[in-house]
Backbone atoms as SQL, in Angstrom:
CREATE TABLE atoms (id INTEGER PRIMARY KEY, chain TEXT, resi INTEGER, resn TEXT, atom TEXT, x REAL, y REAL, z REAL);
INSERT INTO atoms VALUES
  (1, 'A', 1, 'UNK', 'N', 0.841, -1.201, 0.000),
  (2, 'A', 1, 'UNK', 'CA', 0.000, 0.000, 0.000),
  (3, 'A', 1, 'UNK', 'C', 0.872, 1.245, 0.000),
  (4, 'A', 2, 'UNK', 'N', 0.413, 2.236, -0.732),
  (5, 'A', 2, 'UNK', 'CA', 1.065, 3.541, -0.767),
  (6, 'A', 2, 'UNK', 'C', 0.022, 4.583, -0.412),
  (7, 'A', 3, 'UNK', 'N', 0.374, 5.470, 0.483),
  (8, 'A', 3, 'UNK', 'CA', -0.512, 6.567, 0.847),
  (9, 'A', 3, 'UNK', 'C', 0.036, 7.860, 0.251),
  (10, 'A', 4, 'UNK', 'N', -0.858, 8.653, -0.303),
  (11, 'A', 4, 'UNK', 'CA', -0.497, 9.935, -0.907),
  (12, 'A', 4, 'UNK', 'C', -1.250, 11.031, -0.180),
  (13, 'A', 5, 'UNK', 'N', -0.520, 12.004, 0.320),
  (14, 'A', 5, 'UNK', 'CA', -1.130, 13.128, 1.026),
  (15, 'A', 5, 'UNK', 'C', -0.807, 14.408, 0.280),
  (16, 'A', 6, 'UNK', 'N', -1.848, 15.061, -0.214),
  (17, 'A', 6, 'UNK', 'CA', -1.700, 16.270, -1.018),
  (18, 'A', 6, 'UNK', 'C', -1.947, 17.512, -0.167),
  (19, 'A', 7, 'UNK', 'N', -1.341, 18.591, -0.587),
  (20, 'A', 7, 'UNK', 'CA', -1.598, 19.872, 0.062),
  (21, 'A', 7, 'UNK', 'C', -1.285, 20.989, -0.918),
  (22, 'A', 8, 'UNK', 'N', -1.797, 22.181, -0.625),
  (23, 'A', 8, 'UNK', 'CA', -1.411, 23.357, -1.385),
  (24, 'A', 8, 'UNK', 'C', -2.458, 23.937, -2.305),
  (25, 'A', 9, 'UNK', 'N', -3.623, 23.310, -2.426),
  (26, 'A', 9, 'UNK', 'CA', -4.650, 23.885, -3.282),
  (27, 'A', 9, 'UNK', 'C', -5.248, 25.133, -2.661),
  (28, 'A', 10, 'UNK', 'N', -6.118, 25.786, -3.425),
  (29, 'A', 10, 'UNK', 'CA', -6.763, 26.980, -2.897),
  (30, 'A', 10, 'UNK', 'C', -7.331, 27.839, -3.990),
  (31, 'A', 11, 'UNK', 'N', -7.654, 29.069, -3.603),
  (32, 'A', 11, 'UNK', 'CA', -8.240, 30.050, -4.516),
  (33, 'A', 11, 'UNK', 'C', -7.203, 31.116, -4.837),
  (34, 'A', 12, 'UNK', 'N', -7.048, 31.421, -6.108),
  (35, 'A', 12, 'UNK', 'CA', -6.074, 32.413, -6.530),
  (36, 'A', 12, 'UNK', 'C', -6.633, 33.180, -7.722),
  (37, 'A', 13, 'UNK', 'N', -6.210, 34.405, -7.885),
  (38, 'A', 13, 'UNK', 'CA', -6.632, 35.191, -9.031),
  (39, 'A', 13, 'UNK', 'C', -5.838, 34.790, -10.275),
  (40, 'A', 14, 'UNK', 'N', -6.420, 35.037, -11.425),
  (41, 'A', 14, 'UNK', 'CA', -5.723, 34.759, -12.677),
  (42, 'A', 14, 'UNK', 'C', -4.383, 35.502, -12.698),
  (43, 'A', 15, 'UNK', 'N', -3.367, 34.797, -13.162),
  (44, 'A', 15, 'UNK', 'CA', -2.024, 35.344, -13.160),
  (45, 'A', 15, 'UNK', 'C', -1.213, 35.011, -11.926),
  (46, 'A', 16, 'UNK', 'N', -1.881, 34.473, -10.933),
  (47, 'A', 16, 'UNK', 'CA', -1.213, 34.146, -9.686),
  (48, 'A', 16, 'UNK', 'C', -0.543, 32.795, -9.719),
  (49, 'A', 17, 'UNK', 'N', -0.024, 32.397, -8.561),
  (50, 'A', 17, 'UNK', 'CA', 0.729, 31.152, -8.444),
  (51, 'A', 17, 'UNK', 'C', 0.241, 30.329, -7.258),
  (52, 'A', 18, 'UNK', 'N', 0.405, 29.031, -7.395),
  (53, 'A', 18, 'UNK', 'CA', 0.166, 28.095, -6.306),
  (54, 'A', 18, 'UNK', 'C', 1.200, 26.984, -6.399),
  (55, 'A', 19, 'UNK', 'N', 1.480, 26.355, -5.264),
  (56, 'A', 19, 'UNK', 'CA', 2.382, 25.219, -5.239),
  (57, 'A', 19, 'UNK', 'C', 1.689, 24.040, -4.563),
  (58, 'A', 20, 'UNK', 'N', 1.588, 22.956, -5.284),
  (59, 'A', 20, 'UNK', 'CA', 1.008, 21.736, -4.738),
  (60, 'A', 20, 'UNK', 'C', 2.117, 20.799, -4.281),
  (61, 'A', 21, 'UNK', 'N', 1.845, 20.068, -3.216),
  (62, 'A', 21, 'UNK', 'CA', 2.781, 19.055, -2.727),
  (63, 'A', 21, 'UNK', 'C', 2.046, 17.739, -2.551),
  (64, 'A', 22, 'UNK', 'N', 2.772, 16.654, -2.737),
  (65, 'A', 22, 'UNK', 'CA', 2.199, 15.319, -2.529),
  (66, 'A', 22, 'UNK', 'C', 3.285, 14.442, -1.922),
  (67, 'A', 23, 'UNK', 'N', 3.042, 13.991, -0.713),
  (68, 'A', 23, 'UNK', 'CA', 3.994, 13.139, -0.013),
  (69, 'A', 23, 'UNK', 'C', 3.517, 11.693, -0.056),
  (70, 'A', 24, 'UNK', 'N', 4.394, 10.809, -0.492),
  (71, 'A', 24, 'UNK', 'CA', 4.077, 9.383, -0.573),
  (72, 'A', 24, 'UNK', 'C', 4.724, 8.642, 0.585),
  (73, 'A', 25, 'UNK', 'N', 4.001, 7.671, 1.105),
  (74, 'A', 25, 'UNK', 'CA', 4.542, 6.824, 2.172),
  (75, 'A', 25, 'UNK', 'C', 4.021, 5.406, 1.993),
  (76, 'A', 26, 'UNK', 'N', 4.719, 4.459, 2.612),
  (77, 'A', 26, 'UNK', 'CA', 4.305, 3.066, 2.504),
  (78, 'A', 26, 'UNK', 'C', 5.293, 2.266, 1.688),
  (79, 'A', 27, 'UNK', 'N', 4.788, 1.306, 0.928),
  (80, 'A', 27, 'UNK', 'CA', 5.620, 0.386, 0.156),
  (81, 'A', 27, 'UNK', 'C', 5.943, 0.985, -1.210),
  (82, 'A', 28, 'UNK', 'N', 6.953, 1.826, -1.226),
  (83, 'A', 28, 'UNK', 'CA', 7.308, 2.566, -2.442),
  (84, 'A', 28, 'UNK', 'C', 8.403, 1.833, -3.192),
  (85, 'A', 29, 'UNK', 'N', 8.164, 1.547, -4.454),
  (86, 'A', 29, 'UNK', 'CA', 9.171, 0.936, -5.291),
  (87, 'A', 29, 'UNK', 'C', 10.239, 1.956, -5.653),
  (88, 'A', 30, 'UNK', 'N', 11.475, 1.485, -5.793),
  (89, 'A', 30, 'UNK', 'CA', 12.557, 2.407, -6.144),
  (90, 'A', 30, 'UNK', 'C', 12.397, 2.947, -7.563),
  (91, 'A', 31, 'UNK', 'N', 11.771, 2.172, -8.426),
  (92, 'A', 31, 'UNK', 'CA', 11.475, 2.646, -9.783),
  (93, 'A', 31, 'UNK', 'C', 10.019, 3.102, -9.790),
  (94, 'A', 32, 'UNK', 'N', 9.845, 4.387, -9.936),
  (95, 'A', 32, 'UNK', 'CA', 8.476, 4.894, -9.874),
  (96, 'A', 32, 'UNK', 'C', 8.356, 6.201, -10.626),
  (97, 'A', 33, 'UNK', 'N', 7.145, 6.586, -10.840),
  (98, 'A', 33, 'UNK', 'CA', 6.822, 7.881, -11.407),
  (99, 'A', 33, 'UNK', 'C', 5.690, 8.472, -10.586),
  (100, 'A', 34, 'UNK', 'N', 5.787, 9.735, -10.340),
  (101, 'A', 34, 'UNK', 'CA', 4.729, 10.447, -9.637),
  (102, 'A', 34, 'UNK', 'C', 4.309, 11.624, -10.479),
  (103, 'A', 35, 'UNK', 'N', 3.095, 12.062, -10.261),
  (104, 'A', 35, 'UNK', 'CA', 2.637, 13.173, -11.075),
  (105, 'A', 35, 'UNK', 'C', 1.305, 13.717, -10.630),
  (106, 'A', 36, 'UNK', 'N', 0.800, 14.607, -11.459),
  (107, 'A', 36, 'UNK', 'CA', -0.456, 15.293, -11.176),
  (108, 'A', 36, 'UNK', 'C', -1.388, 15.175, -12.379),
  (109, 'A', 37, 'UNK', 'N', -2.632, 14.899, -12.075),
  (110, 'A', 37, 'UNK', 'CA', -3.715, 14.911, -13.038),
  (111, 'A', 37, 'UNK', 'C', -4.761, 15.879, -12.505),
  (112, 'A', 38, 'UNK', 'N', -5.648, 16.315, -13.381),
  (113, 'A', 38, 'UNK', 'CA', -6.708, 17.198, -12.925),
  (114, 'A', 38, 'UNK', 'C', -8.021, 16.858, -13.607),
  (115, 'A', 39, 'UNK', 'N', -9.086, 17.216, -12.914),
  (116, 'A', 39, 'UNK', 'CA', -10.416, 16.960, -13.446),
  (117, 'A', 39, 'UNK', 'C', -11.304, 18.150, -13.160),
  (118, 'A', 40, 'UNK', 'N', -11.746, 18.790, -14.231),
  (119, 'A', 40, 'UNK', 'CA', -12.672, 19.910, -14.117),
  (120, 'A', 40, 'UNK', 'C', -14.096, 19.374, -14.176),
  (121, 'A', 41, 'UNK', 'N', -15.062, 20.134, -13.666),
  (122, 'A', 41, 'UNK', 'CA', -16.449, 19.676, -13.688),
  (123, 'A', 41, 'UNK', 'C', -16.912, 19.339, -15.095),
  (124, 'A', 42, 'UNK', 'N', -17.499, 18.153, -15.252),
  (125, 'A', 42, 'UNK', 'CA', -18.023, 17.742, -16.540),
  (126, 'A', 42, 'UNK', 'C', -16.983, 17.274, -17.531),
  (127, 'A', 43, 'UNK', 'N', -15.737, 17.197, -17.099),
  (128, 'A', 43, 'UNK', 'CA', -14.658, 16.785, -18.005),
  (129, 'A', 43, 'UNK', 'C', -13.956, 15.545, -17.477),
  (130, 'A', 44, 'UNK', 'N', -13.226, 14.889, -18.363),
  (131, 'A', 44, 'UNK', 'CA', -12.449, 13.728, -17.953),
  (132, 'A', 44, 'UNK', 'C', -11.180, 14.156, -17.245),
  (133, 'A', 45, 'UNK', 'N', -10.681, 13.246, -16.424),
  (134, 'A', 45, 'UNK', 'CA', -9.400, 13.500, -15.768),
  (135, 'A', 45, 'UNK', 'C', -8.305, 13.514, -16.830),
  (136, 'A', 46, 'UNK', 'N', -7.403, 14.495, -16.697),
  (137, 'A', 46, 'UNK', 'CA', -6.359, 14.644, -17.698),
  (138, 'A', 46, 'UNK', 'C', -4.988, 14.801, -17.043),
  (139, 'A', 47, 'UNK', 'N', -3.978, 14.402, -17.784),
  (140, 'A', 47, 'UNK', 'CA', -2.603, 14.544, -17.329),
  (141, 'A', 47, 'UNK', 'C', -2.229, 16.015, -17.223),
  (142, 'A', 48, 'UNK', 'N', -1.519, 16.348, -16.157),
  (143, 'A', 48, 'UNK', 'CA', -0.921, 17.674, -16.032),
  (144, 'A', 48, 'UNK', 'C', 0.589, 17.547, -16.213),
  (145, 'A', 49, 'UNK', 'N', 1.219, 16.739, -15.367),
  (146, 'A', 49, 'UNK', 'CA', 2.665, 16.549, -15.444),
  (147, 'A', 49, 'UNK', 'C', 3.068, 15.330, -14.638),
  (148, 'A', 50, 'UNK', 'N', 4.125, 14.666, -15.090),
  (149, 'A', 50, 'UNK', 'CA', 4.668, 13.539, -14.354),
  (150, 'A', 50, 'UNK', 'C', 6.187, 13.654, -14.285),
  (151, 'A', 51, 'UNK', 'N', 6.765, 12.959, -13.302),
  (152, 'A', 51, 'UNK', 'CA', 8.211, 12.944, -13.155),
  (153, 'A', 51, 'UNK', 'C', 8.627, 11.580, -12.623),
  (154, 'A', 52, 'UNK', 'N', 9.670, 11.014, -13.217),
  (155, 'A', 52, 'UNK', 'CA', 10.160, 9.714, -12.763),
  (156, 'A', 52, 'UNK', 'C', 11.155, 9.901, -11.624),
  (157, 'A', 53, 'UNK', 'N', 11.504, 8.787, -10.978),
  (158, 'A', 53, 'UNK', 'CA', 12.491, 8.880, -9.909),
  (159, 'A', 53, 'UNK', 'C', 13.840, 9.333, -10.446),
  (160, 'A', 54, 'UNK', 'N', 14.055, 9.155, -11.757),
  (161, 'A', 54, 'UNK', 'CA', 15.289, 9.617, -12.380),
  (162, 'A', 54, 'UNK', 'C', 15.236, 11.054, -12.840),
  (163, 'A', 55, 'UNK', 'N', 14.073, 11.695, -12.681),
  (164, 'A', 55, 'UNK', 'CA', 13.957, 13.102, -13.006),
  (165, 'A', 55, 'UNK', 'C', 13.405, 13.413, -14.385),
  (166, 'A', 56, 'UNK', 'N', 12.990, 12.385, -15.118),
  (167, 'A', 56, 'UNK', 'CA', 12.417, 12.636, -16.440),
  (168, 'A', 56, 'UNK', 'C', 11.005, 13.188, -16.271),
  (169, 'A', 57, 'UNK', 'N', 10.719, 14.281, -16.994),
  (170, 'A', 57, 'UNK', 'CA', 9.426, 14.944, -16.846),
  (171, 'A', 57, 'UNK', 'C', 8.608, 14.871, -18.124),
  (172, 'A', 58, 'UNK', 'N', 7.306, 15.019, -17.937),
  (173, 'A', 58, 'UNK', 'CA', 6.367, 15.046, -19.056),
  (174, 'A', 58, 'UNK', 'C', 5.263, 16.025, -18.685),
  (175, 'A', 59, 'UNK', 'N', 4.909, 16.909, -19.618),
  (176, 'A', 59, 'UNK', 'CA', 3.903, 17.933, -19.349),
  (177, 'A', 59, 'UNK', 'C', 2.803, 17.916, -20.401),
  (178, 'A', 60, 'UNK', 'N', 1.617, 18.275, -19.977),
  (179, 'A', 60, 'UNK', 'CA', 0.560, 18.550, -20.932),
  (180, 'A', 60, 'UNK', 'C', 0.921, 19.835, -21.671),
  (181, 'A', 61, 'UNK', 'N', 0.540, 19.890, -22.942),
  (182, 'A', 61, 'UNK', 'CA', 0.865, 21.080, -23.737),
  (183, 'A', 61, 'UNK', 'C', 0.274, 22.342, -23.114),
  (184, 'A', 62, 'UNK', 'N', -0.874, 22.213, -22.503),
  (185, 'A', 62, 'UNK', 'CA', -1.580, 23.381, -21.977),
  (186, 'A', 62, 'UNK', 'C', -0.879, 24.028, -20.783),
  (187, 'A', 63, 'UNK', 'N', 0.066, 23.315, -20.166),
  (188, 'A', 63, 'UNK', 'CA', 0.729, 23.869, -18.980),
  (189, 'A', 63, 'UNK', 'C', 2.217, 24.103, -19.193),
  (190, 'A', 64, 'UNK', 'N', 2.735, 23.711, -20.350),
  (191, 'A', 64, 'UNK', 'CA', 4.164, 23.893, -20.605),
  (192, 'A', 64, 'UNK', 'C', 4.533, 25.374, -20.525),
  (193, 'A', 65, 'UNK', 'N', 5.643, 25.636, -19.850),
  (194, 'A', 65, 'UNK', 'CA', 6.095, 27.007, -19.681),
  (195, 'A', 65, 'UNK', 'C', 5.468, 27.731, -18.509),
  (196, 'A', 66, 'UNK', 'N', 4.417, 27.148, -17.927),
  (197, 'A', 66, 'UNK', 'CA', 3.765, 27.787, -16.769),
  (198, 'A', 66, 'UNK', 'C', 3.900, 26.946, -15.506),
  (199, 'A', 67, 'UNK', 'N', 3.856, 25.640, -15.655),
  (200, 'A', 67, 'UNK', 'CA', 3.934, 24.723, -14.508),
  (201, 'A', 67, 'UNK', 'C', 5.285, 24.024, -14.506),
  (202, 'A', 68, 'UNK', 'N', 5.780, 23.745, -13.313),
  (203, 'A', 68, 'UNK', 'CA', 7.022, 22.999, -13.165),
  (204, 'A', 68, 'UNK', 'C', 6.835, 21.903, -12.128),
  (205, 'A', 69, 'UNK', 'N', 7.146, 20.681, -12.520),
  (206, 'A', 69, 'UNK', 'CA', 7.066, 19.560, -11.589),
  (207, 'A', 69, 'UNK', 'C', 8.466, 19.220, -11.111),
  (208, 'A', 70, 'UNK', 'N', 8.576, 18.887, -9.842),
  (209, 'A', 70, 'UNK', 'CA', 9.869, 18.517, -9.275),
  (210, 'A', 70, 'UNK', 'C', 9.616, 17.500, -8.155),
  (211, 'A', 71, 'UNK', 'N', 10.680, 16.895, -7.685),
  (212, 'A', 71, 'UNK', 'CA', 10.505, 15.924, -6.601),
  (213, 'A', 71, 'UNK', 'C', 11.729, 15.867, -5.723),
  (214, 'A', 72, 'UNK', 'N', 11.495, 15.458, -4.493),
  (215, 'A', 72, 'UNK', 'CA', 12.546, 15.217, -3.524),
  (216, 'A', 72, 'UNK', 'C', 12.498, 13.727, -3.217),
  (217, 'A', 73, 'UNK', 'N', 13.419, 12.968, -3.795),
  (218, 'A', 73, 'UNK', 'CA', 13.372, 11.514, -3.638),
  (219, 'A', 73, 'UNK', 'C', 13.591, 11.085, -2.192),
  (220, 'A', 74, 'UNK', 'N', 14.381, 11.846, -1.460),
  (221, 'A', 74, 'UNK', 'CA', 14.631, 11.498, -0.060),
  (222, 'A', 74, 'UNK', 'C', 13.357, 11.588, 0.773),
  (223, 'A', 75, 'UNK', 'N', 12.466, 12.478, 0.368),
  (224, 'A', 75, 'UNK', 'CA', 11.206, 12.676, 1.095),
  (225, 'A', 75, 'UNK', 'C', 10.024, 12.020, 0.394),
  (226, 'A', 76, 'UNK', 'N', 10.288, 11.383, -0.756),
  (227, 'A', 76, 'UNK', 'CA', 9.199, 10.787, -1.550),
  (228, 'A', 76, 'UNK', 'C', 8.077, 11.796, -1.776),
  (229, 'A', 77, 'UNK', 'N', 8.451, 12.994, -2.122),
  (230, 'A', 77, 'UNK', 'CA', 7.495, 14.082, -2.284),
  (231, 'A', 77, 'UNK', 'C', 7.648, 14.700, -3.665),
  (232, 'A', 78, 'UNK', 'N', 6.515, 14.962, -4.297),
  (233, 'A', 78, 'UNK', 'CA', 6.500, 15.619, -5.588),
  (234, 'A', 78, 'UNK', 'C', 5.817, 16.969, -5.437),
  (235, 'A', 79, 'UNK', 'N', 6.295, 17.938, -6.187),
  (236, 'A', 79, 'UNK', 'CA', 5.768, 19.302, -6.125),
  (237, 'A', 79, 'UNK', 'C', 5.297, 19.732, -7.513),
  (238, 'A', 80, 'UNK', 'N', 4.311, 20.605, -7.530),
  (239, 'A', 80, 'UNK', 'CA', 3.872, 21.217, -8.775),
  (240, 'A', 80, 'UNK', 'C', 3.784, 22.716, -8.544),
  (241, 'A', 81, 'UNK', 'N', 4.727, 23.431, -9.123),
  (242, 'A', 81, 'UNK', 'CA', 4.708, 24.893, -9.066),
  (243, 'A', 81, 'UNK', 'C', 3.894, 25.387, -10.242),
  (244, 'A', 82, 'UNK', 'N', 2.823, 26.091, -9.945),
  (245, 'A', 82, 'UNK', 'CA', 1.911, 26.571, -10.984),
  (246, 'A', 82, 'UNK', 'C', 1.962, 28.083, -11.025),
  (247, 'A', 83, 'UNK', 'N', 2.445, 28.621, -12.124),
  (248, 'A', 83, 'UNK', 'CA', 2.535, 30.067, -12.317),
  (249, 'A', 83, 'UNK', 'C', 1.620, 30.494, -13.450),
  (250, 'A', 84, 'UNK', 'N', 1.365, 31.785, -13.511),
  (251, 'A', 84, 'UNK', 'CA', 0.518, 32.346, -14.582),
  (252, 'A', 84, 'UNK', 'C', -0.781, 31.556, -14.719),
  (253, 'A', 85, 'UNK', 'N', -1.415, 31.328, -13.599),
  (254, 'A', 85, 'UNK', 'CA', -2.626, 30.519, -13.606),
  (255, 'A', 85, 'UNK', 'C', -3.756, 31.194, -14.370),
  (256, 'A', 86, 'UNK', 'N', -4.558, 30.366, -15.024),
  (257, 'A', 86, 'UNK', 'CA', -5.686, 30.824, -15.824),
  (258, 'A', 86, 'UNK', 'C', -6.981, 30.224, -15.262),
  (259, 'A', 87, 'UNK', 'N', -8.109, 30.853, -15.501),
  (260, 'A', 87, 'UNK', 'CA', -9.372, 30.268, -15.029),
  (261, 'A', 87, 'UNK', 'C', -9.577, 28.841, -15.512),
  (262, 'A', 88, 'UNK', 'N', -9.080, 28.531, -16.700),
  (263, 'A', 88, 'UNK', 'CA', -9.244, 27.171, -17.225),
  (264, 'A', 88, 'UNK', 'C', -8.383, 26.145, -16.504),
  (265, 'A', 89, 'UNK', 'N', -7.525, 26.575, -15.607),
  (266, 'A', 89, 'UNK', 'CA', -6.772, 25.647, -14.769),
  (267, 'A', 89, 'UNK', 'C', -7.588, 25.180, -13.560),
  (268, 'A', 90, 'UNK', 'N', -8.746, 25.778, -13.378),
  (269, 'A', 90, 'UNK', 'CA', -9.597, 25.395, -12.261),
  (270, 'A', 90, 'UNK', 'C', -10.014, 23.934, -12.376),
  (271, 'A', 91, 'UNK', 'N', -9.739, 23.164, -11.328),
  (272, 'A', 91, 'UNK', 'CA', -10.034, 21.724, -11.335),
  (273, 'A', 91, 'UNK', 'C', -9.660, 21.143, -9.978),
  (274, 'A', 92, 'UNK', 'N', -10.037, 19.905, -9.795),
  (275, 'A', 92, 'UNK', 'CA', -9.494, 19.135, -8.680),
  (276, 'A', 92, 'UNK', 'C', -8.216, 18.470, -9.186),
  (277, 'A', 93, 'UNK', 'N', -7.143, 18.679, -8.474),
  (278, 'A', 93, 'UNK', 'CA', -5.847, 18.133, -8.862),
  (279, 'A', 93, 'UNK', 'C', -5.563, 16.895, -8.018),
  (280, 'A', 94, 'UNK', 'N', -5.214, 15.813, -8.712),
  (281, 'A', 94, 'UNK', 'CA', -4.973, 14.533, -8.054),
  (282, 'A', 94, 'UNK', 'C', -3.518, 14.121, -8.207),
  (283, 'A', 95, 'UNK', 'N', -2.924, 13.724, -7.119),
  (284, 'A', 95, 'UNK', 'CA', -1.578, 13.153, -7.149),
  (285, 'A', 95, 'UNK', 'C', -1.675, 11.691, -7.562),
  (286, 'A', 96, 'UNK', 'N', -0.711, 11.269, -8.341),
  (287, 'A', 96, 'UNK', 'CA', -0.683, 9.894, -8.843),
  (288, 'A', 96, 'UNK', 'C', 0.685, 9.281, -8.617),
  (289, 'A', 97, 'UNK', 'N', 0.678, 8.006, -8.254),
  (290, 'A', 97, 'UNK', 'CA', 1.922, 7.248, -8.071),
  (291, 'A', 97, 'UNK', 'C', 1.833, 5.968, -8.889),
  (292, 'A', 98, 'UNK', 'N', 2.889, 5.670, -9.629),
  (293, 'A', 98, 'UNK', 'CA', 3.038, 4.395, -10.303),
  (294, 'A', 98, 'UNK', 'C', 4.394, 3.830, -9.925),
  (295, 'A', 99, 'UNK', 'N', 4.406, 2.560, -9.484),
  (296, 'A', 99, 'UNK', 'CA', 5.652, 1.934, -9.090),
  (297, 'A', 99, 'UNK', 'C', 5.838, 0.593, -9.758),
  (298, 'A', 100, 'UNK', 'N', 7.089, 0.276, -10.048),
  (299, 'A', 100, 'UNK', 'CA', 7.404, -0.977, -10.710),
  (300, 'A', 100, 'UNK', 'C', 8.492, -1.713, -9.933),
  (301, 'A', 101, 'UNK', 'N', 8.258, -3.007, -9.676),
  (302, 'A', 101, 'UNK', 'CA', 9.240, -3.845, -9.002),
  (303, 'A', 101, 'UNK', 'C', 9.149, -5.248, -9.542),
  (304, 'A', 102, 'UNK', 'N', 10.161, -5.696, -10.238),
  (305, 'A', 102, 'UNK', 'CA', 10.109, -7.013, -10.863),
  (306, 'A', 102, 'UNK', 'C', 8.981, -7.073, -11.865),
  (307, 'A', 103, 'UNK', 'N', 8.032, -7.968, -11.677),
  (308, 'A', 103, 'UNK', 'CA', 6.862, -8.065, -12.555),
  (309, 'A', 103, 'UNK', 'C', 5.657, -7.335, -11.968),
  (310, 'A', 104, 'UNK', 'N', 5.865, -6.645, -10.860),
  (311, 'A', 104, 'UNK', 'CA', 4.764, -5.970, -10.179),
  (312, 'A', 104, 'UNK', 'C', 4.627, -4.530, -10.615),
  (313, 'A', 105, 'UNK', 'N', 3.399, -4.094, -10.696),
  (314, 'A', 105, 'UNK', 'CA', 3.094, -2.694, -10.949),
  (315, 'A', 105, 'UNK', 'C', 1.978, -2.279, -9.997),
  (316, 'A', 106, 'UNK', 'N', 2.170, -1.146, -9.347),
  (317, 'A', 106, 'UNK', 'CA', 1.131, -0.621, -8.473),
  (318, 'A', 106, 'UNK', 'C', 0.852, 0.823, -8.845),
  (319, 'A', 107, 'UNK', 'N', -0.382, 1.229, -8.624),
  (320, 'A', 107, 'UNK', 'CA', -0.787, 2.602, -8.923),
  (321, 'A', 107, 'UNK', 'C', -1.746, 3.078, -7.843),
  (322, 'A', 108, 'UNK', 'N', -1.552, 4.308, -7.421),
  (323, 'A', 108, 'UNK', 'CA', -2.404, 4.882, -6.382),
  (324, 'A', 108, 'UNK', 'C', -2.714, 6.333, -6.726),
  (325, 'A', 109, 'UNK', 'N', -3.837, 6.787, -6.169),
  (326, 'A', 109, 'UNK', 'CA', -4.271, 8.171, -6.335),
  (327, 'A', 109, 'UNK', 'C', -4.438, 8.836, -4.972),
  (328, 'A', 110, 'UNK', 'N', -4.150, 10.124, -4.944),
  (329, 'A', 110, 'UNK', 'CA', -4.456, 10.913, -3.768),
  (330, 'A', 110, 'UNK', 'C', -5.933, 11.273, -3.734),
  (331, 'A', 111, 'UNK', 'N', -6.323, 11.958, -2.674),
  (332, 'A', 111, 'UNK', 'CA', -7.733, 12.283, -2.489),
  (333, 'A', 111, 'UNK', 'C', -8.163, 13.489, -3.315),
  (334, 'A', 112, 'UNK', 'N', -7.218, 14.242, -3.815),
  (335, 'A', 112, 'UNK', 'CA', -7.522, 15.416, -4.629),
  (336, 'A', 112, 'UNK', 'C', -7.503, 16.700, -3.830),
  (337, 'A', 113, 'UNK', 'N', -7.083, 17.758, -4.477),
  (338, 'A', 113, 'UNK', 'CA', -7.078, 19.080, -3.858),
  (339, 'A', 113, 'UNK', 'C', -7.626, 20.086, -4.871),
  (340, 'A', 114, 'UNK', 'N', -8.506, 20.945, -4.400),
  (341, 'A', 114, 'UNK', 'CA', -9.187, 21.883, -5.298),
  (342, 'A', 114, 'UNK', 'C', -8.297, 23.088, -5.591),
  (343, 'A', 115, 'UNK', 'N', -8.209, 23.413, -6.869),
  (344, 'A', 115, 'UNK', 'CA', -7.551, 24.636, -7.316),
  (345, 'A', 115, 'UNK', 'C', -8.598, 25.456, -8.068),
  (346, 'A', 116, 'UNK', 'N', -8.816, 26.672, -7.609),
  (347, 'A', 116, 'UNK', 'CA', -9.783, 27.550, -8.238),
  (348, 'A', 116, 'UNK', 'C', -9.095, 28.851, -8.625),
  (349, 'A', 117, 'UNK', 'N', -9.199, 29.191, -9.906),
  (350, 'A', 117, 'UNK', 'CA', -8.576, 30.412, -10.425),
  (351, 'A', 117, 'UNK', 'C', -9.690, 31.350, -10.862),
  (352, 'A', 118, 'UNK', 'N', -9.755, 32.490, -10.226),
  (353, 'A', 118, 'UNK', 'CA', -10.791, 33.460, -10.543),
  (354, 'A', 118, 'UNK', 'C', -10.300, 34.446, -11.595),
  (355, 'A', 119, 'UNK', 'N', -11.223, 34.912, -12.414),
  (356, 'A', 119, 'UNK', 'CA', -10.852, 35.842, -13.500),
  (357, 'A', 119, 'UNK', 'C', -10.943, 37.286, -13.040);
């Protein structure tokens, strides 16, 4: 089992910034990827950004140049720095963990944190 605890959501004006954090604990595989997805009302959950334990990153086109994902492997924590926020960034943001060990694969989701960007 892996537990994910998210923090950092809130209400911000357009153009502002927020930083999300997600701390993982439990049975964490050394080979893993963590990231953020988001789901706006009436829409499907979509990728925001991911980062592997080796530091390889992947971003949705809509957030490139505005969001930065990073991680502290010693703390098993991933961060999402969100700058130049837009109203269309409003969504529930979910932390995601994927781990691989031998033939095993595990995946977990956080409980979600609300990000609201006002115009």
